[in-house]
C-alpha positions in Angstrom: 8.6 16.9 4.5 11.9 16.7 6.2 11.6 15.6 9.8 14.1 14.1 12.2 13.6 12.2 15.3 13.4 15.3 17.4 11.6 17.5 14.8 8.3 19.1 15.5 5.0 17.9 13.8 3.5 19.7 10.8 0.0 18.8 10.6 -0.4 20.3 7.2 1.4 17.6 5.2 -1.0 16.2 3.0 0.1 12.3 3.4 -0.2 12.8 7.1 -3.9 14.0 6.6 -4.8 10.8 4.8 -4.6 8.9 7.9 -5.7 11.3 10.5 -9.1 9.4 10.4 -7.2 6.5 12.0 -7.2 8.2 15.3 -10.9 7.9 16.0 -11.7 4.5 18.1 -15.4 3.8 18.2 -16.8 3.0 21.6 -18.9 0.0 22.3 -22.7 0.6 22.0 -25.8 -1.2 22.8 -27.7 -2.8 20.0 -30.4 -0.7 18.5 -33.7 -1.5 20.1 -32.2 -3.4 23.1 -33.6 -2.8 26.6 -32.9 -3.9 30.0 -35.1 -6.6 31.5 -36.0 -5.8 35.2 -35.2 -8.2 37.9 -37.8 -9.6 40.1 -37.7 -8.4 43.5 -35.7 -10.5 45.8 -34.3 -12.8 42.9 -30.5 -13.1 42.4 -29.2 -13.0 38.8 -29.3 -16.2 37.2 -32.1 -17.4 39.4 -35.9 -18.0 38.6 -38.9 -18.8 40.4 -41.1 -21.8 39.6 -44.0 -19.7 38.7 -42.4 -18.0 35.7 -39.6 -19.1 33.1 -36.4 -17.5 33.4 -35.8 -14.1 31.5 -33.7 -14.3 28.5 -30.3 -12.9 28.7 -29.9 -9.7 26.9 -26.9 -9.6 24.5 -24.4 -6.9 24.9 -22.4 -5.5 21.9 -18.9 -6.3 21.9 -16.4 -3.4 21.4 -15.1 -3.3 17.8 -11.4 -3.4 17.7 -9.9 -1.5 14.9 -6.2 -1.8 15.9 -5.3 -3.7 12.6 -7.4 -1.2 10.8 -5.4 1.8 12.1 -2.0 0.0 11.7 -2.9 -0.5 8.0 -4.0 3.0 7.2 -0.8 4.2 8.8 1.2 1.6 6.8 -0.4 2.8 3.6 0.4 6.5 4.5 4.0 5.8 5.2 4.5 3.7 1.9 2.8 6.7 0.0 5.2 9.1 1.8 8.2 6.9 0.8 7.2 6.9 -2.9 6.5 10.8 -2.8 9.9 11.4 -1.2 8.3 12.8 1.9 10.3 10.4 4.1 13.9 11.1 2.8 16.6 8.4 2.4 19.0 8.6 5.2 16.8 10.5 7.7 15.6 9.1 11.2 11.9 9.5 12.1 10.7 8.6 15.6 7.2 6.9 16.1 6.1 9.4 18.7 6.6 12.3 16.3 5.1 10.5 13.2 2.2 9.5 15.6 1.5 13.2 16.6 1.8 14.1 12.9 -0.9 11.3 12.0 -3.1 12.1 15.2 -2.5 8.6 16.7 -0.4 7.0 19.4 3.1 5.9 18.6 2.1 2.1 18.8 0.5 1.8 15.4 3.2 3.9 13.8 6.1 1.7 15.3 4.1 -1.4 14.1 3.8 0.0 10.6 7.5 0.8 10.6 8.7 -2.6 11.7 6.6 -3.9 8.8 8.6 -1.4 6.6 11.7 -2.8 8.1 10.9 -6.2 7.1 10.2 -5.0 3.5 13.6 -3.4 3.5 12.4 0.2 3.4 13.7 1.3 6.9 16.1 0.2 9.5 15.8 0.3 13.2 17.9 2.8 14.9 18.0 1.9 18.7 16.6 4.6 21.0 16.0 6.8 18.2 13.4 5.6 15.7 13.7 4.3 12.0 16.1 5.4 9.3 15.0 5.5 5.6 17.2 3.0 3.7 19.6 4.8 1.2 19.5 3.3 -2.2 21.7 3.7 -5.2 21.1 3.2 -8.9 22.8 -0.2 -8.8 20.1 -1.4 -6.5 17.3 -0.2 -8.7 19.0 -1.7 -11.8 19.1 -5.0 -10.1 15.5 -4.9 -9.0 14.6 -4.2 -12.7 16.5 -7.2 -13.8 14.8 -9.5 -11.4 11.4 -8.2 -12.2 12.1 -8.8 -15.9 13.5 -12.3 -15.3 10.2 -13.0 -13.3 7.6 -11.4 -15.6 8.8 -11.5 -19.2 8.3 -15.4 -19.2 4.9 -15.1 -17.6 3.9 -12.4 -20.0 5.0 -14.5 -22.9 3.1 -17.5 -21.6 0.0 -15.6 -21.0 0.2 -14.0 -24.7 0.0 -17.5 -26.1 -2.8 -18.6 -23.9 -5.0 -15.8 -22.7 -8.0 -14.8 -25.2 -8.4 -11.4 -26.5 -11.5 -10.7 -24.4 -9.7 -11.1 -21.2 -7.0 -8.5 -22.1 -10.0 -6.1 -23.0 -10.9 -6.4 -19.3 -7.6 -5.0 -18.5 -8.1 -1.9 -20.6 -9.8 0.3 -18.1 -6.9 -0.5 -15.7 -4.4 0.7 -18.3 -6.2 3.9 -18.9 -6.4 4.4 -15.1 -2.7 4.5 -15.0 -2.6 7.1 -17.8 -5.0 9.3 -15.7 -3.1 8.7 -12.5 0.2 9.6 -14.3 -1.5 12.8 -15.6 -1.7 14.1 -11.9 1.9 14.2 -11.6 1.7 12.6 -8.2 4.2 9.8 -7.9 2.4 8.0 -5.1 -0.9 8.0 -6.9 0.6 6.5 -10.0 2.6 4.1 -8.2 -0.5 2.5 -6.7 -2.2 2.5 -10.1 0.9 1.0 -11.6 1.0 -1.8 -9.2 -2.7 -2.5 -9.8 -2.3 -3.0 -13.4 0.7 -5.4 -13.1 -0.9 -7.2 -10.3 -4.2 -7.7 -12.3 -2.2 -9.0 -15.5 0.0 -11.5 -13.4 -3.0 -12.9 -11.6 -4.0 -14.3 -15.1 -1.2 -16.9 -14.5 -3.3 -18.2 -11.4 0.0 -18.3 -9.4 -0.7 -16.4 -6.1 2.9 -16.6 -4.8 4.3 -15.3 -8.1 1.9 -12.3 -7.9 2.9 -11.5 -4.2 6.7 -11.8 -5.1 6.3 -9.5 -8.0 4.5 -7.0 -6.2 7.0 -6.9 -3.4 9.8 -6.4 -6.0 7.5 -3.7 -7.8 6.9 -1.7 -4.5 10.8 -1.7 -3.7 11.6 -0.5 -7.1 9.2 2.5 -6.7 11.3 3.8 -3.6 13.2 7.0 -4.4 16.9 7.0 -4.5 19.6 9.0 -2.5 19.4 12.5 -3.8 16.4 12.1 -5.9 14.1 14.0 -3.7 10.5 14.7 -4.3 9.5 14.9 -7.9 12.8 13.5 -9.3 10.6 11.4 -11.7 8.4 13.9 -13.4 5.1 14.0 -14.9 6.3 13.6 -18.4 8.1 10.4 -17.2 4.9 9.1 -15.4 2.8 9.6 -18.5 5.3 7.9 -20.9 5.6 4.8 -18.5 1.7 4.6 -18.2 1.3 4.6 -21.9 3.5 1.5 -22.1 0.7 -0.2 -20.4 -1.7 0.4 -23.2 0.9 -0.7 -25.8 1.7 -3.9 -24.0 -2.0 -4.8 -24.0 -2.2 -4.2 -27.8 0.8 -6.5 -28.3 -0.7 -9.1 -25.8 -4.0 -9.0 -28.0 -1.9 -9.4 -31.1 0.1 -12.2 -29.6 3.1 -10.4 -30.8 5.8 -12.1 -28.7 8.8 -10.0 -29.7 7.0 -6.7 -29.0 5.8 -8.1 -25.5 9.4 -9.2 -24.7 10.9 -5.7 -25.8 8.0 -3.7 -24.0 8.3 -5.3 -20.7 12.1 -5.2 -20.7 11.9 -1.6 -21.5 9.2 -0.6 -19.2 11.3 -1.9 -16.2 14.7 -0.3 -17.6 13.1 2.9 -18.4 11.2 3.3 -14.9 14.8 2.6 -13.3 16.4 5.2 -15.3 13.7 7.8 -14.7 13.8 7.2 -10.9 17.5 7.5 -10.8 17.5 10.7 -13.0 
């Protein structure tokens, strides 16, 4: 997709279709089986006679507010579009145009874009919209270095302390990354890749570490300037995914040297492939 602030909407774009359901806003409804209680003639609401007890109030259903749900769906779709290269570095996108593409108002799109601005993916362009941040190879290499500094020591500690049966529980997640990579879809693989790393790091019991590592991981998945969609091909994704299963084997064997080498090469290899 190549869409500027003044561009027209292309409703055939796959990543837009995934969020189209966010436009539906359910209306408030009466609970099933509820009925109105007729008022006694001459009586005023809230009053009752001495001859009979007051009628119980009939509960009314409150409207279901799904604003956060819509915003979340749009945010997920925009993140996927970033990874896939549908939102191109350097391009400006307006909330109304993207809202039309998603079939929602501009408000949840604007809110999602503001979250992406906080994450460093886009920057606000006054009176125009949001520009996708342009990143170079150096930034990606710096992210890989930071991730290694955080995750390698944690992986080594886990290799010493986590029993083999716990690593066996991670095997389906590692295999899922291989299946995701085989599709050739960068957005699909990116989500599966983060899921595997998140599950492994969660064994540390440090939720703050998990959140920081995932934020760095997400940033490392955004494409570079000039990379365009598909810069990281299917073969690169599959090779990257198979490193997950190799890492599990090393963790089960408690081979610290192999764990250290695999994690470092995994980050460095992903950075090189994305910048290719």
